[in-house]
C-alpha positions in Angstrom: 34.3 -24.6 25.2 35.4 -21.3 23.7 37.8 -21.3 20.8 40.4 -18.7 20.0 40.4 -17.4 16.4 43.8 -17.6 14.6 45.4 -14.4 13.5 44.5 -15.0 9.9 40.8 -14.9 10.9 41.2 -11.6 12.7 43.0 -10.2 9.8 40.3 -11.4 7.5 37.6 -9.7 9.6 39.7 -6.6 9.8 40.2 -6.4 6.0 36.5 -7.0 5.4 35.4 -4.2 7.8 38.1 -1.9 6.5 37.0 -2.5 2.9 33.3 -2.0 3.8 34.3 1.2 5.6 36.1 2.5 2.6 33.1 1.8 0.3 30.8 3.6 2.7 33.1 6.5 3.1 33.3 7.1 -0.6 29.6 6.8 -1.0 27.4 9.9 -0.9 24.8 7.9 1.0 26.9 8.3 4.2 28.5 11.4 5.8 32.3 11.2 5.6 32.3 12.8 9.1 31.3 9.5 10.6 34.5 7.8 9.5 36.8 10.8 10.1 35.5 11.1 13.7 36.0 7.5 14.6 39.3 5.8 15.5 40.8 3.7 12.6 40.1 0.1 13.1 43.3 -1.8 13.8 44.3 -5.2 15.0 46.5 -3.5 17.6 43.8 -1.0 18.8 43.1 -1.0 22.5 39.4 -1.3 21.7 38.5 -4.9 20.9 37.2 -5.6 17.3 34.2 -7.2 18.9 33.1 -3.8 20.1 32.9 -2.4 16.5 31.3 -5.5 15.1 28.7 -5.6 17.9 27.9 -1.9 17.9 28.2 -1.2 14.1 24.4 -1.3 13.4 23.8 1.2 16.2 26.6 3.4 15.1 25.3 3.4 11.5 21.8 4.1 12.7 23.0 7.1 14.8 25.0 8.5 11.8 22.0 8.0 9.5 19.8 10.1 11.8 22.3 12.9 11.6 22.7 12.8 7.9 18.9 12.9 7.1 17.1 10.7 4.6 19.5 8.2 3.0 19.1 7.5 -0.8 19.4 3.7 -1.3 21.0 2.7 -4.6 20.8 -0.7 -6.3 23.9 -2.9 -5.9 26.5 -2.1 -8.5 25.2 1.5 -9.2 26.6 4.8 -8.2 24.8 8.1 -8.7 26.4 8.8 -12.1 25.7 5.3 -13.4 22.2 5.5 -12.1 21.4 8.6 -14.2 22.6 6.8 -17.3 20.6 3.7 -16.3 17.4 5.8 -15.9 18.0 7.5 -19.3 18.7 4.3 -21.2 15.8 2.5 -19.5 13.3 5.0 -20.8 14.6 4.7 -24.3 14.7 0.9 -24.2 11.1 0.8 -23.0 10.1 2.7 -26.2 11.8 0.1 -28.4 10.4 -2.8 -26.3 6.8 -1.6 -26.8 7.0 -2.2 -30.5 4.7 -5.2 -31.4 5.6 -8.3 -33.5 3.4 -10.3 -35.9 3.6 -14.0 -35.1 1.2 -15.5 -37.6 -1.6 -14.4 -40.0 -4.6 -16.2 -41.6 -6.7 -15.1 -44.6 -10.5 -15.8 -44.8 -12.8 -15.2 -47.8 -15.5 -12.7 -46.8 -19.1 -13.9 -46.7 -20.0 -11.5 -49.5 -17.3 -13.1 -51.8 -15.8 -9.7 -52.4 -12.4 -9.2 -50.9 -10.8 -11.0 -47.9 -10.4 -10.8 -44.2 -7.0 -11.2 -42.4 -6.5 -12.1 -38.8 -3.1 -11.3 -37.4 -1.7 -12.9 -34.2 0.4 -10.2 -32.5 2.6 -10.2 -29.4 4.2 -7.6 -27.3 6.4 -7.9 -24.1 4.5 -7.4 -20.9 7.3 -6.4 -18.5 5.1 -6.2 -15.4 3.8 -9.7 -15.8 7.1 -11.0 -17.3 5.2 -12.7 -20.2 4.4 -12.0 -23.8 1.0 -10.4 -24.2 -0.9 -12.0 -27.2 -3.7 -10.4 -29.1 -5.6 -10.6 -32.4 -6.2 -7.8 -34.9 -8.4 -8.1 -38.0 -8.6 -6.2 -41.2 -10.6 -6.4 -44.4 -8.8 -6.2 -47.8 -10.7 -4.4 -50.5 -9.2 -4.5 -54.0 -9.5 -1.3 -55.9 -9.8 -0.7 -59.7 -6.4 0.8 -60.0 -4.7 -2.4 -58.8 -4.3 -1.0 -55.3 -5.6 -2.6 -52.2 -7.2 -1.0 -49.2 -6.7 -2.5 -45.7 -9.6 -1.5 -43.4 -8.4 -2.3 -39.8 -10.5 -3.1 -36.8 -10.4 -0.2 -34.3 -8.9 -2.2 -31.5 -7.1 -5.6 -31.1 -8.5 -8.3 -28.8 -6.2 -9.8 -26.2 -6.0 -13.6 -26.1 -5.4 -14.2 -22.4 -4.3 -17.7 -21.5 -4.3 -18.9 -25.1 -1.6 -21.3 -26.1 -2.6 -22.0 -29.7 -5.3 -21.0 -32.1 -5.8 -22.7 -35.4 -8.6 -22.0 -38.0 -10.4 -24.9 -39.7 -9.8 -25.5 -43.4 -13.1 -23.8 -44.4 -12.4 -20.8 -42.1 -15.8 -21.3 -40.4 -14.4 -22.5 -37.1 -11.5 -21.6 -34.8 -9.8 -24.0 -32.4 -8.4 -22.4 -29.3 -6.3 -24.4 -26.9 -5.4 -23.3 -23.4 -2.7 -25.3 -21.7 -2.7 -25.5 -17.9 0.1 -24.0 -15.8 -0.4 -26.7 -13.2 -2.2 -30.1 -13.0 -5.5 -28.7 -14.3 -7.1 -30.1 -17.5 -6.2 -28.8 -21.0 -9.1 -26.8 -22.5 -10.2 -27.1 -26.1 -12.6 -24.5 -27.4 -14.4 -24.5 -30.8 -15.5 -21.0 -31.9 -17.8 -19.9 -34.7 -18.0 -16.4 -36.1 -20.3 -15.3 -33.2 -19.9 -17.6 -30.2 -18.3 -20.5 -28.4 -19.8 -23.6 -30.0 -18.1 -26.4 -27.9 -15.7 -26.7 -25.0 -13.8 -29.8 -23.9 -11.7 -30.2 -20.7 -9.1 -33.0 -21.2 -7.7 -34.3 -17.9 -4.0 -35.0 -17.2 -4.8 -38.7 -17.0 -5.5 -38.5 -20.8 -2.5 -36.4 -21.8 -0.5 -33.4 -20.6 0.0 -30.0 -22.3 -0.5 -29.8 -26.1 2.8 -29.0 -27.8 3.0 -25.3 -29.0 6.8 -25.1 -29.5 6.9 -24.8 -33.3 8.9 -28.1 -33.7 7.0 -31.0 -32.2 3.9 -28.9 -32.5 1.3 -30.3 -34.9 -2.4 -29.7 -35.0 -4.5 -30.7 -38.0 -8.2 -30.6 -38.8 -9.5 -33.3 -41.1 -11.3 -32.5 -44.3 -14.9 -32.5 -42.9 -13.8 -30.7 -39.7 -15.1 -33.4 -37.4 -11.7 -34.6 -36.1 -8.5 -32.9 -35.0 -5.2 -34.7 -34.7 -2.6 -33.1 -32.4 0.6 -33.7 -30.4 0.5 -33.6 -26.6 2.7 -34.8 -23.7 2.0 -38.5 -22.9 0.4 -39.0 -19.5 2.9 -39.1 -16.6 3.9 -42.7 -15.8 2.8 -44.3 -12.5 5.0 -43.7 -9.5 5.7 -45.8 -6.5 3.5 -44.8 -3.5 4.3 -44.8 0.2 2.4 -44.3 3.4 3.0 -44.6 7.1 3.1 -48.4 6.8 5.7 -48.3 4.0 5.4 -49.1 0.4 1.9 -49.4 -1.0 1.5 -52.2 -3.5 0.3 -51.1 -6.9 1.5 -47.9 -8.5 -0.4 -44.6 -8.0 -1.1 -41.8 -10.5 -3.2 -39.5 -8.4 -2.5 -38.0 -5.1 -4.0 -39.8 -2.1 -4.6 -38.6 1.4 -2.0 -39.8 4.0 0.4 -41.1 1.3 3.1 -39.7 -0.9 4.5 -40.6 -4.3 8.2 -41.4 -5.0 10.1 -40.4 -8.1 10.4 -43.7 -9.8 12.8 -44.2 -12.7 14.4 -41.1 -14.3 13.4 -40.5 -17.9 15.3 -38.7 -20.6 14.0 -35.3 -21.9 14.8 -33.5 -25.2 17.1 -31.0 -23.4 17.0 -27.2 -23.7 13.5 -25.7 -23.8 12.0 -29.2 -23.0 12.5 -29.5 -19.2 9.7 -31.5 -17.9 8.7 -32.9 -21.3 9.4 -36.6 -21.8 7.4 -38.0 -24.7 5.3 -36.1 -27.3 2.6 -38.5 -28.4 -0.2 -38.5 -31.0 -3.9 -38.0 -30.2 -7.2 -37.5 -32.0 -10.3 -35.7 -30.7 -13.8 -36.3 -32.1 -15.5 -32.9 -32.0 -19.0 -34.5 -32.2 -18.5 -36.6 -29.0 -15.5 -34.9 -27.4 -13.8 -38.2 -27.0 -10.0 -38.3 -27.2 -8.1 -41.3 -28.4 -4.3 -41.9 -28.2 -3.1 -43.2 -31.6 -1.8 -46.8 -31.0 0.9 -48.7 -32.7 3.7 -46.1 -32.6 6.9 -47.4 -31.1 7.8 -46.0 -27.6 11.2 -45.1 -29.0 9.6 -42.5 -31.3 8.8 -39.0 -30.3 6.2 -37.6 -32.7 5.4 -34.2 -34.1 4.1 -32.1 -37.0 1.1 -34.3 -37.7 -1.1 -33.7 -40.8 -4.2 -35.6 -42.2 -3.6 -37.3 -45.5 -6.1 -36.6 -48.3 -9.3 -38.7 -47.8 -10.0 -41.7 -50.0 -13.6 -42.8 -50.3 -14.3 -46.0 -48.5 -10.8 -46.3 -47.0 -9.7 -45.4 -43.5 -7.7 -42.2 -43.4 -4.0 -41.8 -42.8 -2.2 -39.5 -40.5 1.3 -38.5 -41.6 3.7 -37.4 -38.8 7.4 -36.9 -38.1 9.1 -39.3 -35.8 12.4 -38.8 -34.0 14.0 -41.9 -32.6 16.0 -41.9 -29.4 17.2 -45.3 -28.2 20.2 -44.6 -26.0 19.8 -40.9 -25.2 17.7 -37.9 -26.1 20.2 -35.3 -27.1 19.1 -31.7 -27.1 16.9 -31.0 -30.1 16.2 -27.2 -30.0 18.2 -25.5 -32.8 19.6 -29.0 -33.6 18.5 -30.2 -37.0 21.1 -33.0 -36.9 18.7 -35.4 -35.1 17.6 -38.2 -37.5 13.9 -38.2 -38.2 11.5 -39.7 -40.8 8.0 -39.3 -42.1 5.6 -42.0 -40.9 2.0 -42.8 -41.9 -0.5 -44.5 -39.6 -4.0 -45.6 -40.6 -6.7 -44.2 -38.3 -10.3 -45.6 -38.5 -12.9 -42.8 -39.2 -14.9 -43.4 -36.0 -18.1 -41.5 -36.5 -20.4 -43.8 -34.7 -20.3 -45.0 -31.1 -19.7 -48.6 -32.4 -16.7 -47.4 -34.5 -15.3 -45.6 -31.5 -15.5 -48.7 -29.5 -13.7 -50.6 -32.2 -10.9 -48.0 -32.2 -10.5 -48.3 -28.4 -10.1 -52.1 -28.7 -7.6 -51.9 -31.5 -4.2 -52.2 -29.9 -1.9 -52.1 -33.0 -2.2 -50.1 -36.1 0.2 -50.4 -39.0 2.8 -47.6 -39.1 4.7 -47.1 -42.3 8.1 -45.4 -42.6 7.8 -43.3 -45.8 11.3 -42.0 -46.0 13.6 -44.9 -45.1 16.2 -43.9 -47.8 16.9 -40.4 -46.3 18.3 -39.5 -42.9 16.0 -36.5 -42.3 12.4 -35.6 -43.2 10.1 -33.0 -41.6 7.5 -30.3 -42.3 5.2 -32.6 -44.4 2.9 -30.7 -46.7 0.3 -32.2 -49.1 -0.4 -30.5 -52.5 -3.9 -29.1 -52.8 -5.0 -32.0 -55.1 -3.5 -34.5 -52.7 -1.4 -36.2 -55.4 2.0 -35.6 -53.8 3.6 -35.0 -50.4 6.4 -32.4 -50.1 8.8 -32.3 -47.2 12.0 -30.6 -46.0 15.2 -32.5 -45.2 18.2 -31.6 -43.1 20.2 -34.6 -44.4 23.3 -32.4 -44.8 23.1 -31.6 -41.1 22.4 -35.2 -40.0 25.1 -36.7 -42.2 27.8 -34.2 -41.2 26.9 -33.8 -37.6 26.7 -30.0 -37.8 23.7 -28.8 -35.8 22.3 -26.9 -38.7 23.2 -26.8 -42.4 21.8 -26.4 -45.9 18.3 -27.8 -46.4 16.9 -29.8 -49.3 13.3 -30.1 -50.6 11.8 -33.4 -51.7 8.4 -34.9 -52.7 6.8 -38.3 -52.9 3.8 -39.2 -55.0 0.8 -40.1 -52.8 -1.1 -43.3 -53.8 -4.7 -42.5 -54.8 -5.7 -46.0 -53.8 -4.5 -45.5 -50.2 -1.9 -48.4 -50.4 1.4 -47.2 -48.9 4.7 -48.9 -48.9 8.1 -48.0 -47.2 9.9 -48.2 -50.6 8.2 -45.1 -51.9 10.5 -43.2 -54.3 11.8 -39.9 -53.0 12.1 -37.2 -55.7 14.6 -34.4 -55.2 13.1 -30.9 -55.8 15.8 -28.7 -54.4 19.2 -30.4 -53.7 21.8 -29.2 -51.3 23.7 -26.3 -52.9 27.4 -26.5 -52.2 28.8 -23.4 -53.8 26.6 -21.0 -55.8 27.9 -18.4 -58.3 27.8 -14.8 -57.3 24.2 -13.5 -57.1 22.7 -17.0 -57.6 20.5 -19.1 -55.3 22.8 -20.1 -52.4 20.7 -23.0 -51.2 17.6 -23.5 -49.1 17.5 -22.4 -45.5 13.9 -22.6 -44.4 12.7 -22.5 -40.8 9.0 -23.3 -41.4 6.3 -23.7 -44.0 3.0 -21.8 -44.2 -0.1 -23.9 -43.3 -1.3 -23.1 -46.9 1.7 -22.3 -49.0 0.3 -23.0 -52.5 -0.6 -20.8 -55.4 -3.6 -21.7 -57.5 -1.6 -23.8 -60.0 -1.3 -26.4 -57.2 2.4 -26.9 -57.7 4.0 -23.6 -56.7 5.0 -23.1 -53.0 5.7 -19.7 -51.5 8.3 -19.8 -48.6 10.9 -17.7 -46.8 14.6 -18.6 -46.9 18.0 -17.1 -46.0 20.0 -15.7 -48.9 23.4 -14.7 -47.4 22.7 -11.9 -44.9 19.1 -11.4 -46.0 15.8 -13.3 -45.6 14.0 -13.5 -48.9 10.7 -14.8 -50.3 11.0 -17.7 -52.9 8.5 -19.3 -55.2 9.3 -23.0 -55.8 7.7 -25.1 -58.5 7.8 -28.6 -56.8 7.3 -30.4 -60.1 10.0 -28.6 -62.2 12.3 -27.6 -59.3 12.4 -23.9 -60.5 13.3 -21.5 -57.7 12.7 -17.8 -58.1 13.5 -14.9 -55.7 10.3 -12.9 -55.8 11.0 -10.3 -53.0 13.0 -7.2 -54.1 16.7 -7.7 -54.2 18.1 -4.2 -54.4 17.4 -2.8 -50.9 19.2 -5.1 -48.6 16.0 -5.5 -46.5 14.8 -8.8 -45.2 11.4 -10.3 -46.1 9.2 -12.8 -44.4 6.0 -14.3 -45.9 3.0 -14.3 -43.4 0.2 -15.8 -45.5 -1.4 -16.0 -49.0 -4.5 -14.2 -50.2 -5.3 -16.4 -53.2 -2.4 -15.8 -55.6 -1.3 -12.7 -53.7 1.2 -12.6 -50.8 1.0 -10.8 -47.4 4.5 -10.3 -46.0 6.6 -8.1 -43.8 9.9 -6.5 -44.7 12.3 -4.6 -42.5 16.0 -3.6 -42.0 18.2 -2.9 -39.0 17.1 0.7 -39.1 13.5 0.3 -40.4 10.7 -1.1 -38.3 8.7 -3.9 -40.1 6.2 -2.9 -42.7 3.4 -5.0 -44.2 3.7 -5.6 -47.9 1.1 -6.9 -50.4 2.5 -8.8 -53.3 0.7 -9.2 -56.6 1.8 -11.3 -59.6 1.9 -8.8 -62.5 0.4 -10.6 -65.4 -0.7 -14.2 -65.0 -2.0 -14.3 -68.6 1.5 -13.8 -70.1 3.0 -16.2 -67.5 5.5 -13.6 -66.3 7.1 -14.0 -62.9 7.4 -10.3 -61.9 5.8 -9.4 -58.6 4.6 -5.9 -57.7 4.8 -5.1 -54.0 2.4 -2.6 -52.4 3.0 -0.7 -49.1 0.2 -1.4 -46.6 -0.6 1.2 -44.0 -0.8 -0.6 -40.6 -1.2 0.3 -36.9 0.7 -2.8 -35.8 4.3 -1.4 -35.9 3.7 2.1 -34.7 6.4 3.5 -32.5 7.1 6.7 -30.7 8.3 9.9 -32.4 11.5 9.6 -30.5 12.2 6.1 -31.9 11.3 7.2 -35.4 13.6 10.3 -35.2 16.5 8.3 -33.8 16.2 5.6 -36.6 15.9 8.3 -39.3 19.5 9.4 -38.5 20.9 5.9 -39.1 22.1 4.1 -42.2 23.1 0.5 -43.0 24.9 -1.5 -45.7 26.0 -5.1 -46.3 29.7 -5.4 -46.7 31.6 -8.1 -48.6 34.6 -9.1 -46.5 37.3 -11.0 -48.5 38.8 -14.1 -46.8 42.3 -13.1 -45.5 44.2 -16.3 -46.3 42.6 -18.5 -49.0 45.5 -20.9 -48.9 43.9 -22.5 -45.9 40.6 -23.1 -47.7 40.0 -26.7 -48.8 36.9 -25.9 -50.9 35.9 -23.2 -53.3 33.0 -22.1 -51.1 35.3 -21.7 -48.1 37.4 -19.1 -50.1 34.4 -17.0 -51.0 33.9 -13.7 -49.2 31.6 -13.5 -46.2 29.5 -10.6 -45.1 29.0 -8.1 -42.3 26.1 -5.7 -41.8 27.3 -2.2 -40.9 25.0 0.2 -39.1 26.1 3.8 -38.5 25.0 7.4 -38.1 24.3 9.4 -41.3 26.1 12.4 -39.7 29.6 11.0 -39.1 31.9 13.9 -38.3 33.9 11.6 -36.1 33.5 7.8 -36.1 31.1 6.5 -33.3 32.2 3.8 -30.9 31.7 0.3 -32.4 29.9 -2.8 -31.1 30.9 -6.0 -32.9 27.8 -8.2 -32.8 28.3 -12.0 -33.1 25.6 -14.6 -33.6 25.5 -18.0 -31.9 25.3 -21.5 -33.4 27.8 -21.2 -35.0 25.6 -22.4 -37.8 23.0 -19.6 -37.7 22.9 -16.2 -39.3 22.3 -12.5 -38.4 19.8 -11.1 -40.8 19.3 -7.6 -42.2 16.0 -7.4 -40.4 14.8 -5.2 -37.6 16.0 -6.1 -34.0 14.6 -4.0 -31.2 17.6 -4.7 -29.0 20.2 -3.8 -31.7 18.3 -0.8 -32.8 18.3 0.4 -29.2 22.1 0.0 -29.0 22.4 1.9 -32.4 20.3 4.7 -31.0 22.7 5.2 -28.1 25.4 6.4 -30.5 27.1 3.1 -31.4 27.9 1.8 -34.8 27.2 -1.9 -35.3 29.3 -4.4 -37.1 27.2 -7.6 -37.4 29.5 -10.3 -38.7 28.3 -13.4 -40.6 31.6 -15.3 -40.4 32.2 -18.4 -42.5 30.1 -21.2 -41.1 26.9 -19.1 -41.1 23.7 -20.2 -42.8 22.8 -18.7 -46.2 26.2 -18.9 -47.9 26.2 -22.5 -49.3 27.2 -25.8 -47.8 31.0 -25.6 -48.5 31.4 -22.3 -46.7 29.3 -23.7 -43.7 31.3 -27.0 -43.5 34.6 -25.1 -43.5 34.2 -24.1 -39.8 33.7 -27.4 -37.9 37.2 -28.4 -36.6 38.4 -24.8 -36.8 36.3 -23.0 -34.2 38.4 -20.6 -32.1 40.6 -19.9 -35.1 38.8 -19.5 -38.5 35.8 -17.8 -37.0 37.9 -15.6 -34.7 40.1 -14.5 -37.7 37.0 -13.8 -39.8 35.8 -11.4 -37.1 39.2 -9.7 -36.8 39.3 -9.4 -40.6 35.9 -7.7 -40.6 37.0 -5.3 -37.9 40.2 -4.4 -39.8 38.1 -3.8 -42.9 36.0 -1.1 -41.3 39.1 0.4 -39.5 40.9 0.7 -42.9 37.9 2.4 -44.4 38.0 5.0 -41.5 34.5 4.1 -40.4 35.2 3.4 -36.8 37.4 4.7 -34.0 39.9 1.9 -33.3 40.3 2.9 -29.7 36.6 2.5 -28.9 35.6 -1.1 -30.0 33.4 -3.4 -28.0 32.2 -6.9 -28.7 28.8 -8.6 -27.9 27.8 -12.2 -28.4 25.7 -15.0 -27.0 26.2 -18.8 -26.9 28.8 -19.4 -29.7 28.8 -15.6 -30.2 29.9 -15.5 -26.5 32.5 -18.2 -27.3 33.9 -15.8 -30.0 33.6 -12.8 -27.6 35.6 -14.4 -24.9 38.1 -15.7 -27.5 38.6 -12.3 -29.1 39.3 -10.5 -25.8 41.9 -13.1 -25.1 43.5 -13.5 -28.5 43.3 -9.7 -29.3 43.4 -8.1 -25.9 44.4 -4.6 -27.0 41.6 -4.4 -29.6 38.6 -4.2 -27.3 37.7 -1.7 -24.5 34.8 -3.7 -23.2 32.8 -6.9 -23.8 29.4 -8.5 -23.1 28.8 -12.2 -23.2 25.3 -13.9 -22.9 25.6 -17.5 -21.8 29.0 -17.9 -23.4 30.8 -21.2 -24.2 34.0 -20.6 -22.3 35.4 -24.1 -21.5 34.5 -27.0 -23.8 36.4 -29.5 -21.6 33.9 -28.9 -18.8 30.8 -28.2 -21.0 31.0 -31.6 -22.7 30.0 -33.3 -19.4 27.1 -31.1 -18.6 25.5 -29.8 -21.8 22.4 -31.4 -23.5 24.4 -31.5 -26.8 27.9 -33.1 -26.0 28.1 -34.2 -29.6 28.3 -30.5 -30.6 31.5 -30.2 -28.7 33.0 -33.1 -30.7 31.8 -32.0 -34.2 32.7 -28.3 -33.8 36.1 -29.2 -32.3 37.1 -32.1 -34.5 35.1 -31.6 -37.6 33.2 -34.4 -39.3 35.4 -36.9 -37.5 33.8 -35.7 -34.3 30.5 -37.4 -35.2 32.3 -40.8 -35.4 34.4 -40.5 -32.2 31.7 -38.9 -30.0 31.4 -40.7 -26.6 29.7 -40.0 -23.3 33.0 -40.7 -21.6 35.6 -38.4 -23.2 39.2 -39.5 -23.0 42.0 -37.4 -21.5 43.1 -36.7 -25.1 39.6 -35.5 -26.0 39.5 -33.2 -23.0 42.9 -31.7 -23.7 41.8 -31.0 -27.3 38.6 -29.3 -26.1 40.6 -27.1 -23.7 42.9 -26.1 -26.6 39.9 -24.9 -28.5 38.4 -22.9 -25.6 38.5 -19.2 -24.7 39.7 -20.1 -21.2 43.1 -21.1 -22.8 43.7 -17.3 -23.4 42.3 -15.9 -20.1 45.6 -14.7 -18.8 45.8 -12.1 -21.6 42.3 -10.6 -21.2 42.2 -6.9 -20.3 38.7 -5.8 -21.4 36.1 -5.2 -18.7 33.4 -7.8 -19.3 29.8 -8.2 -18.4 28.2 -11.6 -18.2 24.5 -12.3 -18.6 23.7 -15.8 -17.5 20.6 -17.9 -17.4 20.6 -20.3 -14.4 18.3 -22.8 -16.0 20.4 -23.1 -19.2 20.8 -26.7 -20.3 22.6 -25.9 -23.5 25.6 -24.0 -22.0 25.3 -24.6 -18.3 25.8 -21.5 -16.1 28.9 -23.1 -14.4 31.0 -22.4 -17.5 30.3 -18.7 -17.6 30.7 -18.4 -13.8 34.1 -20.2 -13.9 35.4 -17.8 -16.6 34.0 -14.7 -14.9 35.5 -15.7 -11.5 38.9 -16.4 -13.2 38.8 -12.9 -14.7 38.1 -11.4 -11.3 40.9 -13.4 -9.9 43.2 -11.7 -12.4 42.0 -8.3 -11.6 39.9 -7.7 -14.7 36.8 -5.6 -14.1 33.9 -8.0 -14.3 30.1 -7.8 -13.8 27.8 -10.8 -13.5 24.0 -10.7 -13.8 22.4 -14.1 -13.2 18.8 -14.6 -14.2 17.6 -17.4 -11.9 14.6 -18.6 -14.0 16.0 -18.1 -17.6 17.2 -20.7 -20.0 19.7 -20.4 -22.8 18.0 -17.6 -24.8 17.4 -15.2 -21.8 14.2 -14.2 -23.5 11.8 -13.7 -20.7 10.7 -10.0 -21.1 12.1 -8.7 -17.8 15.4 -10.6 -18.3 15.8 -9.5 -21.9 15.1 -5.9 -20.9 17.6 -5.9 -18.0 20.2 -7.7 -20.1 20.3 -5.1 -22.9 19.9 -2.2 -20.5 23.0 -3.3 -18.7 24.9 -3.9 -21.9 24.1 -0.4 -23.1 25.2 1.1 -19.7 28.4 -1.0 -19.6 29.5 -0.1 -23.1 28.7 3.6 -22.6 30.8 3.6 -19.4 33.9 2.4 -21.3 33.4 4.3 -24.5 33.3 7.8 -23.1 
């Protein structure tokens, strides 16, 4: 039976075709003659609409043949924009090609003279949409005039398919692990200096992929290099199996012909970045036999990571020390979240060197597991001293106790028993306590994201590590017996420093700035005999960070400085630290006849920090002719615990006001054009971006938001960190009242803190870069906000990356993201 369309439907079709016709007519791809020679489409035309709809493809094809070859443009681009797109694309590629150093290891040369360094380097591979990894080696020769000469290998060696590589303690062997991309076995390879010595293929029935994430990741050789302990995904549990007869009794692990596996019970994962990962577990492989053993006795409620072998004790079975995260009710997201309680545990593992001993281990169902840090809420990154007399570890107890996802760290040690007898009441000694509010120029507290595998100087008690110091990253020496902390990287340049590895009592590091590509530095202690603490830093010529002449020229025309921004209203500050000035990094052109357009850059978290180090993406935007104002608002890492804890409960107000204060600061100094200000931020930085364009609608001409937090009242039900919504909205109280079932009062409060509250005032054209697989800030929030802007007539552009998670860091996605940001800001800052 035919149905008659209502008038509204005909009108809708008419409007759509009229709109399409208008777009085509305005486009240079089509001859305007086509539309001027055809009768205007009308609901009251004597020619039925169906005639045009039915024959439109043929009409277009006829017109196309008259017009000649048609130039097809990507969706969203016109010819003018396409030229800008092509120009910026070429420049961005030149920045993207700059390599990065991921890790470095030092080996003593066989001659005993000098050292050899192996650098693990990566570079985006845009065509493959992966990071290309390769190794580059160099020899260090010490010269008589206290200089060093680095002699580089002529070419790097690509490490295709390699997930992890870890040298043995002696430096004579190299472990290479290749994780599978499907259900294939995991490959373990042991290399000597000249060849592959051994290779083991470990099936999925033993364990899944080895963790290489930098957090659960833990791989440790024992002292005689016969055993390796590591963390891998526990084997997948058995699933119910079905065939044509129905349910098959007995669970099935492997695929069988003529049957299929069900899903079984759903299991919690650790959220963002850990999709498909359920349970990191502890394993030991015997390199003599190739046999792999799962370490028994660890509670199922513990997820393990960061394993290290304890110092061996003659005649006593050896201990493994590892970090354990408990999750009884739910695994809340752990990436970037240091507020998850964790502890150090020790488990005794028999040294199975004979077949009989190996059989004994397999039959041993329970091993004694000792909690070494019961009196503290957080303990991770365990590190034994060279003499094995004490164990040092980092703690995020300030984060766990307050609920803030990241906060000021503390450093601790415990004395390790030489007789191998452990107890859970071991005394924990504070080495570096949490710093609440430091005096000007003094150590602001410890903010350390990792330890070196060998961080010790030859005295056996001094660690070298990197830490945040306000807007810079610095290198510290820490005496773990006395607690003395010294800043040993230079403090007068505003550059950021990161330690890579130690060469005896010398340091190999990189330093950079927002306008200076990284440079390798070699640090020497000036005079050990006089016990001075002055370090001399030598420049090292390196091929690693070479960039094009164009990039070098563009960067040479830029300058930067770190600004102190006074707090606008100290009467609202409850602590001394909250009243202290915060900072902003300002990047601008050296030739400043007229102020350049400004991009305000806002980090996420909110408890993270933008460092004065080189960023390829931001250097690209600077090179387009923009000044950058990179704001470290109160709540950022590196400024002491009181300043950090001043933000929870005040998001959407204190952080927004800090950013506006920083903008007013540079306007008052005449450094920027107040009519050409844009804003860029991701995650909580996107939260601030969308707040700012709503709360200060006349201040910004354009905005860009990467996976922004736009509506806390909807995010709380879908994010992997709902507790974050409570703590940042309510403050410390939020940790106590957190629930998986928010009340109407809670939801109202979340909405009142959200950018969407101010959406009716937004004027700035806004581009959204969204990752469809984001578990942290699910894509629905950004889409809701963007659609609401469109509904209100605000110019809006959305780019959705279907396979990206929260960071949008896959090479193609990162590239397209910043390319579009550059084109978008150029468009509105002409």
